[in-house]
Biopython code that builds the backbone (N, CA, C, O; Angstrom):
import numpy as np
from Bio.PDB.StructureBuilder import StructureBuilder

atoms = [
    (1, "MET", "N", (93.821, 125.966, 88.936)),
    (1, "MET", "CA", (91.974, 125.168, 88.594)),
    (1, "MET", "C", (91.813, 124.369, 88.032)),
    (1, "MET", "O", (92.445, 123.826, 87.126)),
    (2, "LYS", "N", (90.623, 124.128, 88.669)),
    (2, "LYS", "CA", (89.937, 122.510, 88.278)),
    (2, "LYS", "C", (88.750, 122.640, 87.322)),
    (2, "LYS", "O", (87.796, 123.417, 87.266)),
    (3, "LEU", "N", (89.344, 121.116, 86.253)),
    (3, "LEU", "CA", (88.111, 121.334, 85.958)),
    (3, "LEU", "C", (87.247, 119.974, 85.339)),
    (3, "LEU", "O", (87.946, 119.339, 84.549)),
    (4, "LYS", "N", (86.074, 119.487, 85.509)),
    (4, "LYS", "CA", (84.942, 118.391, 86.315)),
    (4, "LYS", "C", (84.288, 118.231, 84.493)),
    (4, "LYS", "O", (83.605, 119.081, 83.923)),
    (5, "LEU", "N", (84.805, 116.763, 83.843)),
    (5, "LEU", "CA", (83.906, 115.899, 82.711)),
    (5, "LEU", "C", (82.659, 114.553, 83.809)),
    (5, "LEU", "O", (82.859, 113.881, 84.822)),
    (6, "ASP", "N", (81.833, 114.678, 83.174)),
    (6, "ASP", "CA", (80.628, 113.847, 83.918)),
    (6, "ASP", "C", (80.238, 112.714, 82.335)),
    (6, "ASP", "O", (79.466, 112.765, 81.377)),
    (7, "LEU", "N", (80.948, 112.098, 82.676)),
    (7, "LEU", "CA", (80.025, 111.093, 81.650)),
    (7, "LEU", "C", (78.466, 110.529, 81.919)),
    (7, "LEU", "O", (77.528, 110.319, 81.150)),
    (8, "HIS", "N", (78.570, 110.436, 82.842)),
    (8, "HIS", "CA", (77.317, 109.984, 83.439)),
    (8, "HIS", "C", (75.709, 110.087, 81.716)),
    (8, "HIS", "O", (74.837, 109.296, 81.356)),
    (9, "ASP", "N", (76.045, 111.152, 81.338)),
    (9, "ASP", "CA", (75.342, 110.937, 79.797)),
    (9, "ASP", "C", (75.142, 111.226, 78.771)),
    (9, "ASP", "O", (74.357, 111.816, 78.029)),
    (10, "ILE", "N", (76.918, 110.148, 78.881)),
    (10, "ILE", "CA", (77.327, 109.922, 77.386)),
    (10, "ILE", "C", (77.824, 108.155, 77.365)),
    (10, "ILE", "O", (78.620, 107.452, 76.742)),
    (11, "TYR", "N", (76.574, 107.960, 78.700)),
    (11, "TYR", "CA", (78.155, 105.895, 78.378)),
    (11, "TYR", "C", (77.646, 105.647, 77.877)),
    (11, "TYR", "O", (78.529, 105.861, 77.047)),
    (12, "ASN", "N", (76.855, 105.287, 77.312)),
    (12, "ASN", "CA", (76.683, 103.921, 75.803)),
    (12, "ASN", "C", (76.635, 104.929, 74.371)),
    (12, "ASN", "O", (75.669, 104.728, 73.635)),
    (13, "ARG", "N", (77.819, 106.198, 73.870)),
    (13, "ARG", "CA", (77.983, 106.416, 73.161)),
    (13, "ARG", "C", (79.029, 106.941, 73.248)),
    (13, "ARG", "O", (79.213, 107.916, 73.976)),
    (14, "GLY", "N", (80.463, 106.085, 72.095)),
    (14, "GLY", "CA", (81.919, 105.941, 72.026)),
    (14, "GLY", "C", (82.809, 106.962, 71.658)),
    (14, "GLY", "O", (83.904, 107.329, 72.083)),
    (15, "GLY", "N", (81.910, 107.398, 70.580)),
    (15, "GLY", "CA", (82.465, 108.457, 69.456)),
    (15, "GLY", "C", (82.259, 109.608, 70.263)),
    (15, "GLY", "O", (82.916, 110.625, 70.041)),
    (16, "GLN", "N", (81.444, 109.560, 71.149)),
    (16, "GLN", "CA", (80.822, 110.325, 72.057)),
    (16, "GLN", "C", (82.062, 110.825, 73.462)),
    (16, "GLN", "O", (82.630, 111.866, 73.795)),
    (17, "ILE", "N", (82.022, 109.521, 73.908)),
    (17, "ILE", "CA", (82.829, 110.029, 74.652)),
    (17, "ILE", "C", (84.385, 110.049, 74.429)),
    (17, "ILE", "O", (84.814, 110.418, 75.523)),
    (18, "ASP", "N", (85.686, 109.807, 73.419)),
    (18, "ASP", "CA", (86.254, 110.159, 72.726)),
    (18, "ASP", "C", (86.637, 111.596, 73.077)),
    (18, "ASP", "O", (87.457, 112.188, 73.778)),
    (19, "ARG", "N", (85.210, 111.971, 71.888)),
    (19, "ARG", "CA", (85.660, 113.700, 72.200)),
    (19, "ARG", "C", (84.865, 114.667, 72.368)),
    (19, "ARG", "O", (84.540, 115.627, 71.670)),
    (20, "ALA", "N", (84.422, 114.089, 73.979)),
    (20, "ALA", "CA", (84.211, 114.981, 75.844)),
    (20, "ALA", "C", (85.618, 114.728, 75.692)),
    (20, "ALA", "O", (86.245, 115.579, 75.061)),
    (21, "LEU", "N", (86.353, 113.560, 76.217)),
    (21, "LEU", "CA", (87.932, 113.484, 76.888)),
    (21, "LEU", "C", (88.635, 114.163, 75.962)),
    (21, "LEU", "O", (89.528, 114.635, 76.666)),
    (22, "ALA", "N", (88.836, 114.518, 74.913)),
    (22, "ALA", "CA", (89.979, 114.882, 73.702)),
    (22, "ALA", "C", (89.594, 116.365, 74.371)),
    (22, "ALA", "O", (90.499, 116.890, 75.019)),
    (23, "ASP", "N", (87.906, 117.321, 74.236)),
    (23, "ASP", "CA", (87.485, 118.120, 74.533)),
    (23, "ASP", "C", (87.910, 119.197, 75.437)),
    (23, "ASP", "O", (88.057, 120.411, 75.297)),
    (24, "ILE", "N", (88.088, 118.225, 76.583)),
    (24, "ILE", "CA", (88.559, 118.521, 78.149)),
    (24, "ILE", "C", (89.306, 119.154, 78.500)),
    (24, "ILE", "O", (89.324, 120.228, 79.100)),
    (25, "LEU", "N", (90.729, 117.814, 77.745)),
    (25, "LEU", "CA", (92.611, 118.042, 77.334)),
    (25, "LEU", "C", (92.720, 119.217, 76.824)),
    (25, "LEU", "O", (93.278, 120.021, 77.571)),
    (26, "ASP", "N", (92.221, 119.814, 75.304)),
    (26, "ASP", "CA", (92.173, 120.698, 75.224)),
    (26, "ASP", "C", (91.741, 122.047, 75.806)),
    (26, "ASP", "O", (92.438, 123.055, 75.694)),
    (27, "GLU", "N", (90.419, 122.015, 76.508)),
    (27, "GLU", "CA", (90.284, 123.153, 78.098)),
    (27, "GLU", "C", (91.056, 123.316, 78.903)),
    (27, "GLU", "O", (91.204, 124.328, 79.588)),
    (28, "ALA", "N", (92.079, 121.644, 78.949)),
    (28, "ALA", "CA", (92.878, 122.268, 80.131)),
    (28, "ALA", "C", (94.222, 122.968, 79.884)),
    (28, "ALA", "O", (94.954, 123.505, 80.715)),
    (29, "GLU", "N", (94.374, 122.852, 78.642)),
    (29, "GLU", "CA", (95.868, 123.143, 77.734)),
    (29, "GLU", "C", (95.663, 125.033, 77.885)),
    (29, "GLU", "O", (96.514, 125.847, 78.244)),
    (30, "ALA", "N", (94.103, 125.297, 77.429)),
    (30, "ALA", "CA", (93.445, 126.851, 76.978)),
    (30, "ALA", "C", (94.088, 127.050, 78.545)),
    (30, "ALA", "O", (94.981, 127.839, 78.856)),
    (31, "THR", "N", (93.354, 126.082, 79.455)),
    (31, "THR", "CA", (92.980, 127.977, 80.843)),
    (31, "THR", "C", (94.753, 127.426, 82.027)),
    (31, "THR", "O", (94.924, 128.094, 83.047)),
    (32, "LYS", "N", (95.871, 126.211, 81.686)),
    (32, "LYS", "CA", (96.350, 125.811, 81.771)),
    (32, "LYS", "C", (95.756, 125.400, 83.596)),
    (32, "LYS", "O", (96.114, 125.823, 84.695)),
    (33, "ALA", "N", (94.825, 124.494, 83.197)),
    (33, "ALA", "CA", (94.558, 124.320, 84.970)),
    (33, "ALA", "C", (95.315, 122.830, 85.255)),
    (33, "ALA", "O", (95.344, 121.869, 84.486)),
    (34, "SER", "N", (96.053, 122.969, 86.903)),
    (34, "SER", "CA", (96.107, 122.055, 87.056)),
    (34, "SER", "C", (96.103, 120.139, 87.269)),
    (34, "SER", "O", (96.842, 119.156, 87.325)),
    (35, "VAL", "N", (94.576, 120.615, 87.328)),
    (35, "VAL", "CA", (93.473, 119.037, 87.938)),
    (35, "VAL", "C", (91.951, 118.919, 86.468)),
    (35, "VAL", "O", (91.044, 119.645, 86.060)),
    (36, "VAL", "N", (92.537, 117.468, 86.157)),
    (36, "VAL", "CA", (90.262, 117.630, 85.181)),
    (36, "VAL", "C", (90.488, 116.853, 86.045)),
    (36, "VAL", "O", (91.642, 116.546, 86.341)),
    (37, "GLU", "N", (89.310, 116.302, 86.715)),
    (37, "GLU", "CA", (88.591, 115.418, 87.132)),
    (37, "GLU", "C", (87.566, 115.175, 86.277)),
    (37, "GLU", "O", (86.864, 116.048, 85.767)),
    (38, "ILE", "N", (87.438, 113.644, 86.061)),
    (38, "ILE", "CA", (86.579, 112.590, 85.310)),
    (38, "ILE", "C", (85.840, 112.461, 85.781)),
    (38, "ILE", "O", (85.926, 111.926, 86.886)),
    (39, "ILE", "N", (84.653, 112.850, 85.281)),
    (39, "ILE", "CA", (83.485, 110.571, 86.657)),
    (39, "ILE", "C", (83.053, 110.295, 85.306)),
    (39, "ILE", "O", (82.658, 110.741, 84.229)),
    (40, "PRO", "N", (83.444, 109.030, 86.192)),
    (40, "PRO", "CA", (82.975, 108.147, 84.649)),
    (40, "PRO", "C", (81.603, 106.764, 85.513)),
    (40, "PRO", "O", (80.707, 105.935, 85.355)),
    (41, "GLY", "N", (82.341, 107.385, 86.263)),
    (41, "GLY", "CA", (80.521, 106.286, 87.204)),
    (41, "GLY", "C", (81.171, 105.559, 88.173)),
    (41, "GLY", "O", (82.162, 105.901, 88.817)),
    (42, "LYS", "N", (80.358, 104.222, 88.254)),
    (42, "LYS", "CA", (80.877, 103.618, 89.278)),
    (42, "LYS", "C", (80.824, 102.088, 88.591)),
    (42, "LYS", "O", (81.727, 101.268, 88.428)),
    (43, "GLY", "N", (78.956, 102.026, 88.149)),
    (43, "GLY", "CA", (79.041, 101.178, 87.268)),
    (43, "GLY", "C", (79.980, 99.698, 87.241)),
    (43, "GLY", "O", (80.849, 99.315, 88.023)),
    (44, "SER", "N", (79.513, 99.167, 86.219)),
    (44, "SER", "CA", (80.633, 97.806, 85.908)),
    (44, "SER", "C", (82.011, 97.656, 85.303)),
    (44, "SER", "O", (82.418, 96.597, 84.826)),
    (45, "GLY", "N", (82.877, 99.060, 85.364)),
    (45, "GLY", "CA", (83.788, 99.604, 85.481)),
    (45, "GLY", "C", (84.265, 99.396, 83.752)),
    (45, "GLY", "O", (85.414, 99.008, 83.541)),
    (46, "GLN", "N", (83.318, 99.677, 82.541)),
    (46, "GLN", "CA", (83.608, 99.409, 81.786)),
    (46, "GLN", "C", (84.103, 100.308, 81.115)),
    (46, "GLN", "O", (85.108, 100.084, 80.440)),
    (47, "LEU", "N", (83.382, 101.796, 81.155)),
    (47, "LEU", "CA", (83.346, 103.216, 81.110)),
    (47, "LEU", "C", (85.087, 103.714, 81.775)),
    (47, "LEU", "O", (85.791, 104.461, 81.096)),
    (48, "LYS", "N", (85.419, 103.343, 82.713)),
    (48, "LYS", "CA", (86.145, 103.780, 83.595)),
    (48, "LYS", "C", (87.534, 103.078, 82.726)),
    (48, "LYS", "O", (88.654, 103.555, 82.546)),
    (49, "LYS", "N", (86.935, 101.739, 82.282)),
    (49, "LYS", "CA", (88.503, 100.950, 81.550)),
    (49, "LYS", "C", (88.576, 102.256, 80.072)),
    (49, "LYS", "O", (89.631, 102.680, 79.601)),
    (50, "ARG", "N", (87.197, 102.654, 79.611)),
    (50, "ARG", "CA", (87.692, 103.074, 78.663)),
    (50, "ARG", "C", (88.424, 104.979, 78.690)),
    (50, "ARG", "O", (89.323, 105.638, 78.167)),
    (51, "VAL", "N", (87.435, 105.115, 79.551)),
    (51, "VAL", "CA", (88.961, 106.657, 79.758)),
    (51, "VAL", "C", (89.772, 106.121, 80.373)),
    (51, "VAL", "O", (89.559, 106.805, 81.374)),
    (52, "LEU", "N", (90.881, 105.202, 80.815)),
    (52, "LEU", "CA", (91.941, 105.055, 81.108)),
    (52, "LEU", "C", (92.770, 104.787, 79.771)),
    (52, "LEU", "O", (93.817, 105.338, 79.430)),
    (53, "ARG", "N", (92.050, 103.811, 79.104)),
    (53, "ARG", "CA", (93.046, 102.767, 77.152)),
    (53, "ARG", "C", (92.743, 104.791, 77.086)),
    (53, "ARG", "O", (93.903, 105.190, 77.186)),
    (54, "PHE", "N", (91.929, 105.948, 76.989)),
    (54, "PHE", "CA", (92.218, 106.584, 75.933)),
    (54, "PHE", "C", (93.329, 107.248, 76.833)),
    (54, "PHE", "O", (94.365, 107.074, 76.190)),
    (55, "LEU", "N", (93.655, 107.952, 78.050)),
    (55, "LEU", "CA", (94.955, 108.840, 78.308)),
    (55, "LEU", "C", (96.276, 107.919, 78.282)),
    (55, "LEU", "O", (97.408, 108.398, 78.346)),
    (56, "ASP", "N", (96.042, 106.737, 78.194)),
    (56, "ASP", "CA", (96.761, 105.505, 77.606)),
    (56, "ASP", "C", (97.810, 105.440, 76.768)),
    (56, "ASP", "O", (98.921, 104.936, 76.607)),
    (57, "ARG", "N", (96.847, 106.294, 76.208)),
    (57, "ARG", "CA", (97.661, 105.891, 74.039)),
    (57, "ARG", "C", (98.043, 107.443, 74.360)),
    (57, "ARG", "O", (97.547, 108.478, 74.805)),
    (58, "LYS", "N", (99.681, 106.728, 73.655)),
    (58, "LYS", "CA", (100.267, 108.003, 72.822)),
    (58, "LYS", "C", (100.059, 108.912, 73.203)),
    (58, "LYS", "O", (100.217, 109.651, 74.175)),
    (59, "ASP", "N", (99.632, 108.816, 72.250)),
    (59, "ASP", "CA", (98.994, 110.624, 72.237)),
    (59, "ASP", "C", (98.898, 111.424, 73.111)),
    (59, "ASP", "O", (99.170, 112.618, 73.235)),
    (60, "VAL", "N", (98.419, 110.549, 73.810)),
    (60, "VAL", "CA", (97.424, 111.230, 75.191)),
    (60, "VAL", "C", (98.070, 111.571, 76.263)),
    (60, "VAL", "O", (97.953, 112.422, 77.144)),
    (61, "LYS", "N", (98.746, 110.761, 76.012)),
    (61, "LYS", "CA", (100.068, 110.597, 77.557)),
    (61, "LYS", "C", (100.518, 111.633, 77.752)),
    (61, "LYS", "O", (100.257, 112.380, 78.695)),
    (62, "ALA", "N", (102.087, 112.005, 75.893)),
    (62, "ALA", "CA", (102.541, 113.314, 76.459)),
    (62, "ALA", "C", (101.810, 114.372, 76.225)),
    (62, "ALA", "O", (102.439, 115.350, 75.822)),
    (63, "ARG", "N", (100.363, 114.517, 76.387)),
    (63, "ARG", "CA", (99.604, 115.933, 77.479)),
    (63, "ARG", "C", (99.729, 116.376, 78.563)),
    (63, "ARG", "O", (100.006, 117.567, 78.423)),
    (64, "TYR", "N", (99.697, 116.171, 79.378)),
    (64, "TYR", "CA", (99.335, 115.724, 80.992)),
    (64, "TYR", "C", (100.460, 115.114, 81.611)),
    (64, "TYR", "O", (101.114, 114.186, 81.134)),
    (65, "HIS", "N", (100.715, 115.882, 83.079)),
    (65, "HIS", "CA", (101.369, 115.167, 83.850)),
    (65, "HIS", "C", (101.502, 112.486, 84.205)),
    (65, "HIS", "O", (102.039, 111.489, 83.723)),
    (66, "ARG", "N", (100.529, 112.924, 85.343)),
    (66, "ARG", "CA", (99.858, 112.149, 85.003)),
    (66, "ARG", "C", (98.911, 111.343, 85.498)),
    (66, "ARG", "O", (98.446, 112.271, 86.161)),
    (67, "VAL", "N", (98.004, 110.191, 85.852)),
    (67, "VAL", "CA", (96.382, 109.729, 85.901)),
    (67, "VAL", "C", (96.444, 109.740, 87.385)),
    (67, "VAL", "O", (97.555, 109.325, 87.715)),
    (68, "GLU", "N", (95.860, 109.983, 88.216)),
    (68, "GLU", "CA", (95.888, 110.086, 89.436)),
    (68, "GLU", "C", (94.104, 108.633, 89.894)),
    (68, "GLU", "O", (93.335, 108.463, 88.948)),
    (69, "LYS", "N", (93.927, 108.216, 90.623)),
    (69, "LYS", "CA", (92.971, 106.465, 90.725)),
    (69, "LYS", "C", (92.045, 107.447, 91.831)),
    (69, "LYS", "O", (92.712, 107.804, 92.802)),
    (70, "ASP", "N", (90.911, 107.828, 91.821)),
    (70, "ASP", "CA", (91.023, 108.341, 94.105)),
    (70, "ASP", "C", (90.721, 106.942, 94.154)),
    (70, "ASP", "O", (90.279, 106.232, 93.251)),
    (71, "SER", "N", (91.171, 106.493, 95.923)),
    (71, "SER", "CA", (91.353, 105.773, 95.986)),
    (71, "SER", "C", (90.114, 105.304, 96.940)),
    (71, "SER", "O", (90.113, 104.174, 97.427)),
    (72, "ARG", "N", (88.787, 106.478, 97.241)),
    (72, "ARG", "CA", (88.160, 106.931, 98.383)),
    (72, "ARG", "C", (86.761, 106.314, 97.435)),
    (72, "ARG", "O", (86.125, 105.319, 97.784)),
    (73, "ASN", "N", (86.495, 107.022, 96.354)),
    (73, "ASN", "CA", (85.680, 106.679, 94.830)),
    (73, "ASN", "C", (85.987, 106.657, 93.661)),
    (73, "ASN", "O", (86.377, 107.447, 92.802)),
    (74, "PHE", "N", (85.539, 104.708, 93.848)),
    (74, "PHE", "CA", (86.038, 104.504, 92.650)),
    (74, "PHE", "C", (85.642, 104.942, 91.432)),
    (74, "PHE", "O", (86.186, 104.358, 90.495)),
    (75, "GLY", "N", (84.951, 105.696, 91.184)),
    (75, "GLY", "CA", (84.018, 106.230, 89.701)),
    (75, "GLY", "C", (84.432, 107.821, 89.670)),
    (75, "GLY", "O", (83.676, 108.785, 89.552)),
    (76, "ARG", "N", (86.116, 107.803, 89.838)),
    (76, "ARG", "CA", (86.683, 108.928, 89.495)),
    (76, "ARG", "C", (88.039, 109.457, 89.567)),
    (76, "ARG", "O", (88.743, 109.498, 90.576)),
    (77, "VAL", "N", (88.422, 109.977, 88.050)),
    (77, "VAL", "CA", (89.831, 109.843, 88.435)),
    (77, "VAL", "C", (90.573, 111.060, 88.026)),
    (77, "VAL", "O", (89.873, 111.851, 87.395)),
    (78, "PHE", "N", (92.061, 111.498, 88.255)),
    (78, "PHE", "CA", (92.256, 113.347, 87.370)),
    (78, "PHE", "C", (92.822, 112.832, 86.823)),
    (78, "PHE", "O", (92.576, 111.637, 86.984)),
    (79, "VAL", "N", (93.612, 113.014, 86.110)),
    (79, "VAL", "CA", (94.297, 114.115, 85.360)),
    (79, "VAL", "C", (95.239, 115.062, 85.420)),
    (79, "VAL", "O", (95.022, 116.175, 84.940)),
    (80, "HIS", "N", (96.375, 114.758, 85.999)),
    (80, "HIS", "CA", (97.267, 116.191, 86.758)),
    (80, "HIS", "C", (98.339, 117.036, 85.300)),
    (80, "HIS", "O", (99.115, 116.482, 84.521)),
    (81, "PHE", "N", (97.993, 118.358, 85.391)),
    (81, "PHE", "CA", (99.226, 119.179, 84.579)),
    (81, "PHE", "C", (99.820, 118.736, 85.471)),
    (81, "PHE", "O", (99.548, 117.985, 86.407)),
    (82, "ARG", "N", (101.267, 119.606, 84.899)),
    (82, "ARG", "CA", (102.682, 120.204, 85.214)),
    (82, "ARG", "C", (102.309, 121.957, 83.664)),
    (82, "ARG", "O", (102.129, 122.169, 82.464)),
    (83, "TRP", "N", (102.404, 122.519, 84.770)),
    (83, "TRP", "CA", (103.534, 123.664, 83.096)),
    (83, "TRP", "C", (104.133, 124.443, 84.214)),
    (83, "TRP", "O", (104.243, 124.860, 85.367)),
    (84, "ARG", "N", (104.551, 124.253, 82.471)),
    (84, "ARG", "CA", (106.202, 125.688, 82.784)),
    (84, "ARG", "C", (106.263, 126.414, 82.795)),
    (84, "ARG", "O", (107.358, 126.937, 83.004)),
]
sb = StructureBuilder()
sb.init_structure("model")
sb.init_model(0)
sb.init_chain("A")
sb.init_seg("    ")
for serial, (resi, resn, name, xyz) in enumerate(atoms, 1):
    if name == "N":
        sb.init_residue(resn, " ", resi, " ")
    sb.init_atom(name, np.array(xyz, "f"), 0.0, 1.0, " ", f" {name:<3s}", serial, name[0])
structure = sb.get_structure()
């Protein structure tokens, strides 16, 4: 199962961005999704940096297996999960 989060609509609302990221990780855990696709968009890269900083937090990092930056599309990040 693959989940998708598009951040285009809330790109300038800091609190909502963190809440949306936390919610999609909660949903991934509840549904045992294998991948979450996060779309911060291309733009200046600031939103992507914010997403990567959020995912790099110690409490968040413990929830997923790995992060993959799409090499063909700069505006996309994949978060992979491994369920036992």
